[in-house]
PDB file with SEQRES, HELIX, SHEET and CRYST1 records, atoms N, CA, C and O in Angstrom:
SEQRES   1 A   83  MET ALA ASP PRO ILE ASP MET ILE MET PRO MET LEU ARG          
SEQRES   2 A   83  GLU MET ARG THR GLU ASN ALA ALA LEU HIS ASN GLN HIS          
SEQRES   3 A   83  SER VAL ARG PHE ASP LEU LEU GLU HIS ARG LEU ALA LYS          
SEQRES   4 A   83  ILE GLU GLY GLN MET THR SER PHE LYS HIS ALA LEU THR          
SEQRES   5 A   83  SER ASP THR LEU MET THR ARG LEU LEU THR GLY GLU PHE          
SEQRES   6 A   83  GLU GLU ARG ILE GLU ALA LEU GLU ALA LYS VAL ARG GLU          
SEQRES   7 A   83  LEU GLU LEU HIS LYS                                          
HELIX    1 AA1 PRO A    4  LEU A   81  1                                  78    
CRYST1    1.000    1.000    1.000  90.00  90.00  90.00 P 1           1          
ATOM      1  N   MET A   1       0.843  -1.178   0.000  1.00  0.00           N  
ATOM      2  CA  MET A   1       0.000   0.000   0.000  1.00  0.00           C  
ATOM      3  C   MET A   1       0.885   1.237   0.000  1.00  0.00           C  
ATOM      4  O   MET A   1       1.922   1.269   0.662  1.00  0.00           O  
ATOM      5  N   ALA A   2       0.465   2.262  -0.753  1.00  0.00           N  
ATOM      6  CA  ALA A   2       1.263   3.484  -0.871  1.00  0.00           C  
ATOM      7  C   ALA A   2       1.145   4.297   0.403  1.00  0.00           C  
ATOM      8  O   ALA A   2       0.130   4.272   1.099  1.00  0.00           O  
ATOM      9  N   ASP A   3       2.200   5.005   0.677  1.00  0.00           N  
ATOM     10  CA  ASP A   3       2.239   5.880   1.847  1.00  0.00           C  
ATOM     11  C   ASP A   3       1.259   7.043   1.618  1.00  0.00           C  
ATOM     12  O   ASP A   3       1.225   7.590   0.516  1.00  0.00           O  
ATOM     13  N   PRO A   4       0.456   7.439   2.634  1.00  0.00           N  
ATOM     14  CA  PRO A   4      -0.514   8.524   2.452  1.00  0.00           C  
ATOM     15  C   PRO A   4       0.122   9.814   1.956  1.00  0.00           C  
ATOM     16  O   PRO A   4      -0.493  10.538   1.173  1.00  0.00           O  
ATOM     17  N   ILE A   5       1.330  10.117   2.390  1.00  0.00           N  
ATOM     18  CA  ILE A   5       2.009  11.337   1.935  1.00  0.00           C  
ATOM     19  C   ILE A   5       2.224  11.277   0.431  1.00  0.00           C  
ATOM     20  O   ILE A   5       2.100  12.291  -0.257  1.00  0.00           O  
ATOM     21  N   ASP A   6       2.544  10.103  -0.079  1.00  0.00           N  
ATOM     22  CA  ASP A   6       2.766   9.958  -1.520  1.00  0.00           C  
ATOM     23  C   ASP A   6       1.476  10.183  -2.309  1.00  0.00           C  
ATOM     24  O   ASP A   6       1.529  10.571  -3.476  1.00  0.00           O  
ATOM     25  N   MET A   7       0.325   9.946  -1.689  1.00  0.00           N  
ATOM     26  CA  MET A   7      -0.952  10.162  -2.371  1.00  0.00           C  
ATOM     27  C   MET A   7      -1.434  11.606  -2.211  1.00  0.00           C  
ATOM     28  O   MET A   7      -2.046  12.158  -3.126  1.00  0.00           O  
ATOM     29  N   ILE A   8      -1.166  12.208  -1.078  1.00  0.00           N  
ATOM     30  CA  ILE A   8      -1.676  13.546  -0.787  1.00  0.00           C  
ATOM     31  C   ILE A   8      -0.982  14.612  -1.622  1.00  0.00           C  
ATOM     32  O   ILE A   8      -1.644  15.496  -2.166  1.00  0.00           O  
ATOM     33  N   MET A   9       0.317  14.544  -1.728  1.00  0.00           N  
ATOM     34  CA  MET A   9       1.058  15.589  -2.452  1.00  0.00           C  
ATOM     35  C   MET A   9       0.626  15.717  -3.913  1.00  0.00           C  
ATOM     36  O   MET A   9       0.407  16.840  -4.369  1.00  0.00           O  
ATOM     37  N   PRO A  10       0.492  14.620  -4.671  1.00  0.00           N  
ATOM     38  CA  PRO A  10       0.008  14.768  -6.052  1.00  0.00           C  
ATOM     39  C   PRO A  10      -1.410  15.342  -6.112  1.00  0.00           C  
ATOM     40  O   PRO A  10      -1.734  16.125  -7.005  1.00  0.00           O  
ATOM     41  N   MET A  11      -2.254  14.940  -5.147  1.00  0.00           N  
ATOM     42  CA  MET A  11      -3.619  15.481  -5.126  1.00  0.00           C  
ATOM     43  C   MET A  11      -3.603  16.983  -4.853  1.00  0.00           C  
ATOM     44  O   MET A  11      -4.354  17.736  -5.473  1.00  0.00           O  
ATOM     45  N   LEU A  12      -2.753  17.417  -3.931  1.00  0.00           N  
ATOM     46  CA  LEU A  12      -2.657  18.847  -3.638  1.00  0.00           C  
ATOM     47  C   LEU A  12      -2.147  19.628  -4.844  1.00  0.00           C  
ATOM     48  O   LEU A  12      -2.623  20.728  -5.124  1.00  0.00           O  
ATOM     49  N   ARG A  13      -1.187  19.065  -5.549  1.00  0.00           N  
ATOM     50  CA  ARG A  13      -0.671  19.735  -6.759  1.00  0.00           C  
ATOM     51  C   ARG A  13      -1.772  19.850  -7.822  1.00  0.00           C  
ATOM     52  O   ARG A  13      -1.906  20.875  -8.491  1.00  0.00           O  
ATOM     53  N   GLU A  14      -2.548  18.784  -7.958  1.00  0.00           N  
ATOM     54  CA  GLU A  14      -3.646  18.799  -8.922  1.00  0.00           C  
ATOM     55  C   GLU A  14      -4.699  19.840  -8.524  1.00  0.00           C  
ATOM     56  O   GLU A  14      -5.216  20.568  -9.370  1.00  0.00           O  
ATOM     57  N   MET A  15      -5.006  19.897  -7.235  1.00  0.00           N  
ATOM     58  CA  MET A  15      -5.972  20.886  -6.752  1.00  0.00           C  
ATOM     59  C   MET A  15      -5.458  22.302  -6.979  1.00  0.00           C  
ATOM     60  O   MET A  15      -6.229  23.191  -7.340  1.00  0.00           O  
ATOM     61  N   ARG A  16      -4.173  22.517  -6.771  1.00  0.00           N  
ATOM     62  CA  ARG A  16      -3.583  23.839  -6.997  1.00  0.00           C  
ATOM     63  C   ARG A  16      -3.724  24.233  -8.459  1.00  0.00           C  
ATOM     64  O   ARG A  16      -4.056  25.378  -8.767  1.00  0.00           O  
ATOM     65  N   THR A  17      -3.475  23.298  -9.353  1.00  0.00           N  
ATOM     66  CA  THR A  17      -3.595  23.573 -10.788  1.00  0.00           C  
ATOM     67  C   THR A  17      -5.041  23.911 -11.152  1.00  0.00           C  
ATOM     68  O   THR A  17      -5.300  24.855 -11.898  1.00  0.00           O  
ATOM     69  N   GLU A  18      -5.977  23.128 -10.615  1.00  0.00           N  
ATOM     70  CA  GLU A  18      -7.393  23.392 -10.883  1.00  0.00           C  
ATOM     71  C   GLU A  18      -7.812  24.751 -10.325  1.00  0.00           C  
ATOM     72  O   GLU A  18      -8.538  25.498 -10.980  1.00  0.00           O  
ATOM     73  N   ASN A  19      -7.357  25.066  -9.125  1.00  0.00           N  
ATOM     74  CA  ASN A  19      -7.688  26.363  -8.524  1.00  0.00           C  
ATOM     75  C   ASN A  19      -7.127  27.513  -9.345  1.00  0.00           C  
ATOM     76  O   ASN A  19      -7.788  28.537  -9.518  1.00  0.00           O  
ATOM     77  N   ALA A  20      -5.912  27.349  -9.848  1.00  0.00           N  
ATOM     78  CA  ALA A  20      -5.308  28.403 -10.672  1.00  0.00           C  
ATOM     79  C   ALA A  20      -6.122  28.611 -11.950  1.00  0.00           C  
ATOM     80  O   ALA A  20      -6.348  29.742 -12.378  1.00  0.00           O  
ATOM     81  N   ALA A  21      -6.555  27.502 -12.551  1.00  0.00           N  
ATOM     82  CA  ALA A  21      -7.357  27.612 -13.778  1.00  0.00           C  
ATOM     83  C   ALA A  21      -8.687  28.310 -13.491  1.00  0.00           C  
ATOM     84  O   ALA A  21      -9.114  29.178 -14.253  1.00  0.00           O  
ATOM     85  N   LEU A  22      -9.339  27.930 -12.395  1.00  0.00           N  
ATOM     86  CA  LEU A  22     -10.601  28.580 -12.031  1.00  0.00           C  
ATOM     87  C   LEU A  22     -10.392  30.054 -11.715  1.00  0.00           C  
ATOM     88  O   LEU A  22     -11.215  30.896 -12.074  1.00  0.00           O  
ATOM     89  N   HIS A  23      -9.300  30.359 -11.050  1.00  0.00           N  
ATOM     90  CA  HIS A  23      -8.998  31.756 -10.727  1.00  0.00           C  
ATOM     91  C   HIS A  23      -8.838  32.576 -12.006  1.00  0.00           C  
ATOM     92  O   HIS A  23      -9.331  33.701 -12.091  1.00  0.00           O  
ATOM     93  N   ASN A  24      -8.158  32.018 -12.988  1.00  0.00           N  
ATOM     94  CA  ASN A  24      -7.988  32.719 -14.268  1.00  0.00           C  
ATOM     95  C   ASN A  24      -9.330  32.925 -14.967  1.00  0.00           C  
ATOM     96  O   ASN A  24      -9.586  33.988 -15.532  1.00  0.00           O  
ATOM     97  N   GLN A  25     -10.182  31.903 -14.926  1.00  0.00           N  
ATOM     98  CA  GLN A  25     -11.504  32.031 -15.544  1.00  0.00           C  
ATOM     99  C   GLN A  25     -12.316  33.130 -14.859  1.00  0.00           C  
ATOM    100  O   GLN A  25     -12.965  33.939 -15.522  1.00  0.00           O  
ATOM    101  N   HIS A  26     -12.272  33.148 -13.538  1.00  0.00           N  
ATOM    102  CA  HIS A  26     -13.021  34.169 -12.805  1.00  0.00           C  
ATOM    103  C   HIS A  26     -12.450  35.562 -13.057  1.00  0.00           C  
ATOM    104  O   HIS A  26     -13.198  36.536 -13.131  1.00  0.00           O  
ATOM    105  N   SER A  27     -11.142  35.656 -13.187  1.00  0.00           N  
ATOM    106  CA  SER A  27     -10.534  36.958 -13.481  1.00  0.00           C  
ATOM    107  C   SER A  27     -11.021  37.487 -14.822  1.00  0.00           C  
ATOM    108  O   SER A  27     -11.330  38.670 -14.960  1.00  0.00           O  
ATOM    109  N   VAL A  28     -11.085  36.603 -15.805  1.00  0.00           N  
ATOM    110  CA  VAL A  28     -11.570  37.007 -17.133  1.00  0.00           C  
ATOM    111  C   VAL A  28     -13.029  37.448 -17.039  1.00  0.00           C  
ATOM    112  O   VAL A  28     -13.412  38.460 -17.626  1.00  0.00           O  
ATOM    113  N   ARG A  29     -13.840  36.695 -16.304  1.00  0.00           N  
ATOM    114  CA  ARG A  29     -15.252  37.052 -16.159  1.00  0.00           C  
ATOM    115  C   ARG A  29     -15.413  38.391 -15.449  1.00  0.00           C  
ATOM    116  O   ARG A  29     -16.231  39.216 -15.855  1.00  0.00           O  
ATOM    117  N   PHE A  30     -14.638  38.609 -14.392  1.00  0.00           N  
ATOM    118  CA  PHE A  30     -14.731  39.883 -13.685  1.00  0.00           C  
ATOM    119  C   PHE A  30     -14.293  41.038 -14.580  1.00  0.00           C  
ATOM    120  O   PHE A  30     -14.877  42.120 -14.525  1.00  0.00           O  
ATOM    121  N   ASP A  31     -13.279  40.819 -15.394  1.00  0.00           N  
ATOM    122  CA  ASP A  31     -12.851  41.867 -16.326  1.00  0.00           C  
ATOM    123  C   ASP A  31     -13.978  42.209 -17.300  1.00  0.00           C  
ATOM    124  O   ASP A  31     -14.223  43.379 -17.594  1.00  0.00           O  
ATOM    125  N   LEU A  32     -14.661  41.176 -17.796  1.00  0.00           N  
ATOM    126  CA  LEU A  32     -15.790  41.413 -18.703  1.00  0.00           C  
ATOM    127  C   LEU A  32     -16.912  42.173 -18.001  1.00  0.00           C  
ATOM    128  O   LEU A  32     -17.493  43.101 -18.563  1.00  0.00           O  
ATOM    129  N   LEU A  33     -17.210  41.770 -16.767  1.00  0.00           N  
ATOM    130  CA  LEU A  33     -18.261  42.458 -16.015  1.00  0.00           C  
ATOM    131  C   LEU A  33     -17.891  43.907 -15.731  1.00  0.00           C  
ATOM    132  O   LEU A  33     -18.738  44.796 -15.820  1.00  0.00           O  
ATOM    133  N   GLU A  34     -16.634  44.146 -15.391  1.00  0.00           N  
ATOM    134  CA  GLU A  34     -16.197  45.519 -15.139  1.00  0.00           C  
ATOM    135  C   GLU A  34     -16.312  46.359 -16.400  1.00  0.00           C  
ATOM    136  O   GLU A  34     -16.690  47.529 -16.340  1.00  0.00           O  
ATOM    137  N   HIS A  35     -15.986  45.765 -17.542  1.00  0.00           N  
ATOM    138  CA  HIS A  35     -16.109  46.484 -18.815  1.00  0.00           C  
ATOM    139  C   HIS A  35     -17.576  46.825 -19.093  1.00  0.00           C  
ATOM    140  O   HIS A  35     -17.896  47.949 -19.480  1.00  0.00           O  
ATOM    141  N   ARG A  36     -18.463  45.843 -18.892  1.00  0.00           N  
ATOM    142  CA  ARG A  36     -19.889  46.085 -19.114  1.00  0.00           C  
ATOM    143  C   ARG A  36     -20.424  47.137 -18.154  1.00  0.00           C  
ATOM    144  O   ARG A  36     -21.211  48.000 -18.545  1.00  0.00           O  
ATOM    145  N   LEU A  37     -19.997  47.064 -16.900  1.00  0.00           N  
ATOM    146  CA  LEU A  37     -20.448  48.033 -15.903  1.00  0.00           C  
ATOM    147  C   LEU A  37     -19.965  49.438 -16.256  1.00  0.00           C  
ATOM    148  O   LEU A  37     -20.718  50.403 -16.124  1.00  0.00           O  
ATOM    149  N   ALA A  38     -18.725  49.555 -16.700  1.00  0.00           N  
ATOM    150  CA  ALA A  38     -18.202  50.866 -17.099  1.00  0.00           C  
ATOM    151  C   ALA A  38     -19.003  51.426 -18.274  1.00  0.00           C  
ATOM    152  O   ALA A  38     -19.282  52.624 -18.331  1.00  0.00           O  
ATOM    153  N   LYS A  39     -19.365  50.554 -19.204  1.00  0.00           N  
ATOM    154  CA  LYS A  39     -20.161  50.984 -20.358  1.00  0.00           C  
ATOM    155  C   LYS A  39     -21.538  51.475 -19.904  1.00  0.00           C  
ATOM    156  O   LYS A  39     -22.015  52.511 -20.369  1.00  0.00           O  
ATOM    157  N   ILE A  40     -22.167  50.737 -19.007  1.00  0.00           N  
ATOM    158  CA  ILE A  40     -23.483  51.126 -18.489  1.00  0.00           C  
ATOM    159  C   ILE A  40     -23.389  52.436 -17.721  1.00  0.00           C  
ATOM    160  O   ILE A  40     -24.250  53.305 -17.863  1.00  0.00           O  
ATOM    161  N   GLU A  41     -22.344  52.582 -16.906  1.00  0.00           N  
ATOM    162  CA  GLU A  41     -22.176  53.826 -16.151  1.00  0.00           C  
ATOM    163  C   GLU A  41     -21.979  55.007 -17.094  1.00  0.00           C  
ATOM    164  O   GLU A  41     -22.490  56.097 -16.838  1.00  0.00           O  
ATOM    165  N   GLY A  42     -21.243  54.796 -18.178  1.00  0.00           N  
ATOM    166  CA  GLY A  42     -21.066  55.850 -19.170  1.00  0.00           C  
ATOM    167  C   GLY A  42     -22.382  56.240 -19.820  1.00  0.00           C  
ATOM    168  O   GLY A  42     -22.649  57.421 -20.043  1.00  0.00           O  
ATOM    169  N   GLN A  43     -23.204  55.241 -20.121  1.00  0.00           N  
ATOM    170  CA  GLN A  43     -24.509  55.523 -20.709  1.00  0.00           C  
ATOM    171  C   GLN A  43     -25.406  56.265 -19.723  1.00  0.00           C  
ATOM    172  O   GLN A  43     -26.157  57.160 -20.112  1.00  0.00           O  
ATOM    173  N   MET A  44     -25.325  55.891 -18.450  1.00  0.00           N  
ATOM    174  CA  MET A  44     -26.122  56.584 -17.434  1.00  0.00           C  
ATOM    175  C   MET A  44     -25.696  58.043 -17.317  1.00  0.00           C  
ATOM    176  O   MET A  44     -26.538  58.932 -17.196  1.00  0.00           O  
ATOM    177  N   THR A  45     -24.397  58.285 -17.355  1.00  0.00           N  
ATOM    178  CA  THR A  45     -23.896  59.656 -17.284  1.00  0.00           C  
ATOM    179  C   THR A  45     -24.382  60.454 -18.487  1.00  0.00           C  
ATOM    180  O   THR A  45     -24.816  61.597 -18.351  1.00  0.00           O  
ATOM    181  N   SER A  46     -24.305  59.845 -19.660  1.00  0.00           N  
ATOM    182  CA  SER A  46     -24.774  60.505 -20.876  1.00  0.00           C  
ATOM    183  C   SER A  46     -26.270  60.813 -20.775  1.00  0.00           C  
ATOM    184  O   SER A  46     -26.716  61.890 -21.170  1.00  0.00           O  
ATOM    185  N   PHE A  47     -27.031  59.870 -20.248  1.00  0.00           N  
ATOM    186  CA  PHE A  47     -28.470  60.065 -20.082  1.00  0.00           C  
ATOM    187  C   PHE A  47     -28.755  61.187 -19.090  1.00  0.00           C  
ATOM    188  O   PHE A  47     -29.655  61.998 -19.312  1.00  0.00           O  
ATOM    189  N   LYS A  48     -27.999  61.240 -18.005  1.00  0.00           N  
ATOM    190  CA  LYS A  48     -28.178  62.312 -17.018  1.00  0.00           C  
ATOM    191  C   LYS A  48     -27.894  63.671 -17.643  1.00  0.00           C  
ATOM    192  O   LYS A  48     -28.613  64.637 -17.389  1.00  0.00           O  
ATOM    193  N   HIS A  49     -26.844  63.747 -18.464  1.00  0.00           N  
ATOM    194  CA  HIS A  49     -26.528  65.012 -19.131  1.00  0.00           C  
ATOM    195  C   HIS A  49     -27.653  65.405 -20.094  1.00  0.00           C  
ATOM    196  O   HIS A  49     -28.014  66.577 -20.193  1.00  0.00           O  
ATOM    197  N   ALA A  50     -28.195  64.422 -20.792  1.00  0.00           N  
ATOM    198  CA  ALA A  50     -29.293  64.710 -21.719  1.00  0.00           C  
ATOM    199  C   ALA A  50     -30.519  65.212 -20.960  1.00  0.00           C  
ATOM    200  O   ALA A  50     -31.178  66.156 -21.395  1.00  0.00           O  
ATOM    201  N   LEU A  51     -30.823  64.582 -19.829  1.00  0.00           N  
ATOM    202  CA  LEU A  51     -31.961  65.038 -19.025  1.00  0.00           C  
ATOM    203  C   LEU A  51     -31.741  66.449 -18.504  1.00  0.00           C  
ATOM    204  O   LEU A  51     -32.662  67.266 -18.497  1.00  0.00           O  
ATOM    205  N   THR A  52     -30.532  66.731 -18.072  1.00  0.00           N  
ATOM    206  CA  THR A  52     -30.226  68.068 -17.566  1.00  0.00           C  
ATOM    207  C   THR A  52     -30.402  69.109 -18.660  1.00  0.00           C  
ATOM    208  O   THR A  52     -30.983  70.169 -18.426  1.00  0.00           O  
ATOM    209  N   SER A  53     -29.903  68.810 -19.852  1.00  0.00           N  
ATOM    210  CA  SER A  53     -30.041  69.782 -20.940  1.00  0.00           C  
ATOM    211  C   SER A  53     -31.506  69.949 -21.337  1.00  0.00           C  
ATOM    212  O   SER A  53     -31.942  71.061 -21.634  1.00  0.00           O  
ATOM    213  N   ASP A  54     -32.270  68.855 -21.347  1.00  0.00           N  
ATOM    214  CA  ASP A  54     -33.703  68.964 -21.646  1.00  0.00           C  
ATOM    215  C   ASP A  54     -34.417  69.806 -20.599  1.00  0.00           C  
ATOM    216  O   ASP A  54     -35.280  70.620 -20.930  1.00  0.00           O  
ATOM    217  N   THR A  55     -34.056  69.608 -19.340  1.00  0.00           N  
ATOM    218  CA  THR A  55     -34.668  70.385 -18.262  1.00  0.00           C  
ATOM    219  C   THR A  55     -34.355  71.865 -18.423  1.00  0.00           C  
ATOM    220  O   THR A  55     -35.233  72.711 -18.252  1.00  0.00           O  
ATOM    221  N   LEU A  56     -33.111  72.179 -18.750  1.00  0.00           N  
ATOM    222  CA  LEU A  56     -32.732  73.580 -18.949  1.00  0.00           C  
ATOM    223  C   LEU A  56     -33.474  74.193 -20.132  1.00  0.00           C  
ATOM    224  O   LEU A  56     -33.941  75.329 -20.058  1.00  0.00           O  
ATOM    225  N   MET A  57     -33.580  73.438 -21.220  1.00  0.00           N  
ATOM    226  CA  MET A  57     -34.309  73.949 -22.385  1.00  0.00           C  
ATOM    227  C   MET A  57     -35.780  74.181 -22.040  1.00  0.00           C  
ATOM    228  O   MET A  57     -36.367  75.178 -22.458  1.00  0.00           O  
ATOM    229  N   THR A  58     -36.369  73.272 -21.286  1.00  0.00           N  
ATOM    230  CA  THR A  58     -37.765  73.427 -20.877  1.00  0.00           C  
ATOM    231  C   THR A  58     -37.934  74.670 -20.018  1.00  0.00           C  
ATOM    232  O   THR A  58     -38.890  75.427 -20.187  1.00  0.00           O  
ATOM    233  N   ARG A  59     -37.008  74.875 -19.102  1.00  0.00           N  
ATOM    234  CA  ARG A  59     -37.085  76.068 -18.249  1.00  0.00           C  
ATOM    235  C   ARG A  59     -36.951  77.341 -19.078  1.00  0.00           C  
ATOM    236  O   ARG A  59     -37.656  78.321 -18.837  1.00  0.00           O  
ATOM    237  N   LEU A  60     -36.043  77.326 -20.057  1.00  0.00           N  
ATOM    238  CA  LEU A  60     -35.885  78.502 -20.917  1.00  0.00           C  
ATOM    239  C   LEU A  60     -37.159  78.777 -21.705  1.00  0.00           C  
ATOM    240  O   LEU A  60     -37.620  79.916 -21.777  1.00  0.00           O  
ATOM    241  N   LEU A  61     -37.727  77.722 -22.296  1.00  0.00           N  
ATOM    242  CA  LEU A  61     -38.954  77.901 -23.068  1.00  0.00           C  
ATOM    243  C   LEU A  61     -40.104  78.347 -22.181  1.00  0.00           C  
ATOM    244  O   LEU A  61     -40.876  79.231 -22.553  1.00  0.00           O  
ATOM    245  N   THR A  62     -40.216  77.737 -21.014  1.00  0.00           N  
ATOM    246  CA  THR A  62     -41.279  78.116 -20.085  1.00  0.00           C  
ATOM    247  C   THR A  62     -41.123  79.567 -19.664  1.00  0.00           C  
ATOM    248  O   THR A  62     -42.098  80.316 -19.612  1.00  0.00           O  
ATOM    249  N   GLY A  63     -39.899  79.957 -19.367  1.00  0.00           N  
ATOM    250  CA  GLY A  63     -39.640  81.348 -18.987  1.00  0.00           C  
ATOM    251  C   GLY A  63     -39.989  82.302 -20.103  1.00  0.00           C  
ATOM    252  O   GLY A  63     -40.548  83.372 -19.861  1.00  0.00           O  
ATOM    253  N   GLU A  64     -39.662  81.920 -21.336  1.00  0.00           N  
ATOM    254  CA  GLU A  64     -39.977  82.771 -22.485  1.00  0.00           C  
ATOM    255  C   GLU A  64     -41.487  82.914 -22.648  1.00  0.00           C  
ATOM    256  O   GLU A  64     -41.980  84.014 -22.898  1.00  0.00           O  
ATOM    257  N   PHE A  65     -42.223  81.817 -22.511  1.00  0.00           N  
ATOM    258  CA  PHE A  65     -43.681  81.883 -22.613  1.00  0.00           C  
ATOM    259  C   PHE A  65     -44.267  82.717 -21.485  1.00  0.00           C  
ATOM    260  O   PHE A  65     -45.203  83.488 -21.700  1.00  0.00           O  
ATOM    261  N   GLU A  66     -43.721  82.568 -20.286  1.00  0.00           N  
ATOM    262  CA  GLU A  66     -44.225  83.358 -19.162  1.00  0.00           C  
ATOM    263  C   GLU A  66     -44.004  84.847 -19.409  1.00  0.00           C  
ATOM    264  O   GLU A  66     -44.863  85.667 -19.085  1.00  0.00           O  
ATOM    265  N   GLU A  67     -42.851  85.196 -19.983  1.00  0.00           N  
ATOM    266  CA  GLU A  67     -42.585  86.604 -20.299  1.00  0.00           C  
ATOM    267  C   GLU A  67     -43.588  87.113 -21.325  1.00  0.00           C  
ATOM    268  O   GLU A  67     -44.102  88.224 -21.194  1.00  0.00           O  
ATOM    269  N   ARG A  68     -43.870  86.306 -22.342  1.00  0.00           N  
ATOM    270  CA  ARG A  68     -44.833  86.710 -23.360  1.00  0.00           C  
ATOM    271  C   ARG A  68     -46.224  86.875 -22.756  1.00  0.00           C  
ATOM    272  O   ARG A  68     -46.934  87.835 -23.057  1.00  0.00           O  
ATOM    273  N   ILE A  69     -46.602  85.929 -21.902  1.00  0.00           N  
ATOM    274  CA  ILE A  69     -47.922  86.008 -21.260  1.00  0.00           C  
ATOM    275  C   ILE A  69     -48.005  87.246 -20.386  1.00  0.00           C  
ATOM    276  O   ILE A  69     -49.017  87.948 -20.402  1.00  0.00           O  
ATOM    277  N   GLU A  70     -46.961  87.521 -19.629  1.00  0.00           N  
ATOM    278  CA  GLU A  70     -46.952  88.716 -18.778  1.00  0.00           C  
ATOM    279  C   GLU A  70     -47.064  89.981 -19.618  1.00  0.00           C  
ATOM    280  O   GLU A  70     -47.767  90.919 -19.243  1.00  0.00           O  
ATOM    281  N   ALA A  71     -46.370  90.008 -20.758  1.00  0.00           N  
ATOM    282  CA  ALA A  71     -46.454  91.177 -21.636  1.00  0.00           C  
ATOM    283  C   ALA A  71     -47.872  91.338 -22.180  1.00  0.00           C  
ATOM    284  O   ALA A  71     -48.396  92.451 -22.229  1.00  0.00           O  
ATOM    285  N   LEU A  72     -48.494  90.230 -22.586  1.00  0.00           N  
ATOM    286  CA  LEU A  72     -49.870  90.293 -23.083  1.00  0.00           C  
ATOM    287  C   LEU A  72     -50.838  90.723 -21.987  1.00  0.00           C  
ATOM    288  O   LEU A  72     -51.752  91.509 -22.235  1.00  0.00           O  
ATOM    289  N   GLU A  73     -50.639  90.210 -20.777  1.00  0.00           N  
ATOM    290  CA  GLU A  73     -51.500  90.607 -19.660  1.00  0.00           C  
ATOM    291  C   GLU A  73     -51.355  92.097 -19.371  1.00  0.00           C  
ATOM    292  O   GLU A  73     -52.335  92.776 -19.064  1.00  0.00           O  
ATOM    293  N   ALA A  74     -50.131  92.597 -19.472  1.00  0.00           N  
ATOM    294  CA  ALA A  74     -49.911  94.034 -19.245  1.00  0.00           C  
ATOM    295  C   ALA A  74     -50.633  94.847 -20.310  1.00  0.00           C  
ATOM    296  O   ALA A  74     -51.223  95.881 -19.995  1.00  0.00           O  
ATOM    297  N   LYS A  75     -50.599  94.404 -21.570  1.00  0.00           N  
ATOM    298  CA  LYS A  75     -51.300  95.109 -22.644  1.00  0.00           C  
ATOM    299  C   LYS A  75     -52.810  95.077 -22.419  1.00  0.00           C  
ATOM    300  O   LYS A  75     -53.499  96.074 -22.635  1.00  0.00           O  
ATOM    301  N   VAL A  76     -53.317  93.922 -21.983  1.00  0.00           N  
ATOM    302  CA  VAL A  76     -54.754  93.811 -21.711  1.00  0.00           C  
ATOM    303  C   VAL A  76     -55.143  94.758 -20.592  1.00  0.00           C  
ATOM    304  O   VAL A  76     -56.161  95.444 -20.694  1.00  0.00           O  
ATOM    305  N   ARG A  77     -54.359  94.813 -19.526  1.00  0.00           N  
ATOM    306  CA  ARG A  77     -54.655  95.736 -18.417  1.00  0.00           C  
ATOM    307  C   ARG A  77     -54.636  97.179 -18.900  1.00  0.00           C  
ATOM    308  O   ARG A  77     -55.478  97.988 -18.509  1.00  0.00           O  
ATOM    309  N   GLU A  78     -53.672  97.491 -19.748  1.00  0.00           N  
ATOM    310  CA  GLU A  78     -53.564  98.856 -20.280  1.00  0.00           C  
ATOM    311  C   GLU A  78     -54.780  99.188 -21.138  1.00  0.00           C  
ATOM    312  O   GLU A  78     -55.320 100.290 -21.046  1.00  0.00           O  
ATOM    313  N   LEU A  79     -55.215  98.246 -21.971  1.00  0.00           N  
ATOM    314  CA  LEU A  79     -56.398  98.461 -22.802  1.00  0.00           C  
ATOM    315  C   LEU A  79     -57.657  98.599 -21.952  1.00  0.00           C  
ATOM    316  O   LEU A  79     -58.530  99.413 -22.253  1.00  0.00           O  
ATOM    317  N   GLU A  80     -57.746  97.801 -20.889  1.00  0.00           N  
ATOM    318  CA  GLU A  80     -58.908  97.894 -20.007  1.00  0.00           C  
ATOM    319  C   GLU A  80     -58.957  99.243 -19.296  1.00  0.00           C  
ATOM    320  O   GLU A  80     -60.040  99.778 -19.057  1.00  0.00           O  
ATOM    321  N   LEU A  81     -57.799  99.792 -18.959  1.00  0.00           N  
ATOM    322  CA  LEU A  81     -57.757 101.093 -18.294  1.00  0.00           C  
ATOM    323  C   LEU A  81     -58.189 102.214 -19.235  1.00  0.00           C  
ATOM    324  O   LEU A  81     -58.742 103.216 -18.783  1.00  0.00           O  
ATOM    325  N   HIS A  82     -57.946 102.062 -20.528  1.00  0.00           N  
ATOM    326  CA  HIS A  82     -58.284 103.098 -21.500  1.00  0.00           C  
ATOM    327  C   HIS A  82     -59.730 103.010 -21.972  1.00  0.00           C  
ATOM    328  O   HIS A  82     -60.152 103.854 -22.761  1.00  0.00           O  
ATOM    329  N   LYS A  83     -60.488 102.051 -21.535  1.00  0.00           N  
ATOM    330  CA  LYS A  83     -61.893 101.913 -21.956  1.00  0.00           C  
ATOM    331  C   LYS A  83     -62.719 103.004 -21.432  1.00  0.00           C  
ATOM    332  O   LYS A  83     -63.922 103.045 -21.688  1.00  0.00           O  
TER     333      LYS A  83                                                      
END                                                                             
C-alpha cells in the first residue's frame, strides 16, 4: 500500500492547478463584467446630461412663454384702463 504522503502531495498539486485555472476564468469574467459596468455607467452619465439639458431647455422655453404672457396681460390691463 502506498504511503498517504505519496498520495496527498500529487492530489494537492492537482488541486492547486485546478484552482489556478478557475482563478484565471473568474478573473476574465470579472474583467468582462467591469467592462460592461463601465459601459453602463457611461450611458447613465450621458443620459443624465441629456436630461439636464432637456430640463434647462424646458425652463428657458417656459420662462420665455411666461414673459410673453406677462407682456400680453400688461397690454390687456392697459387696454382695459383706456376703456
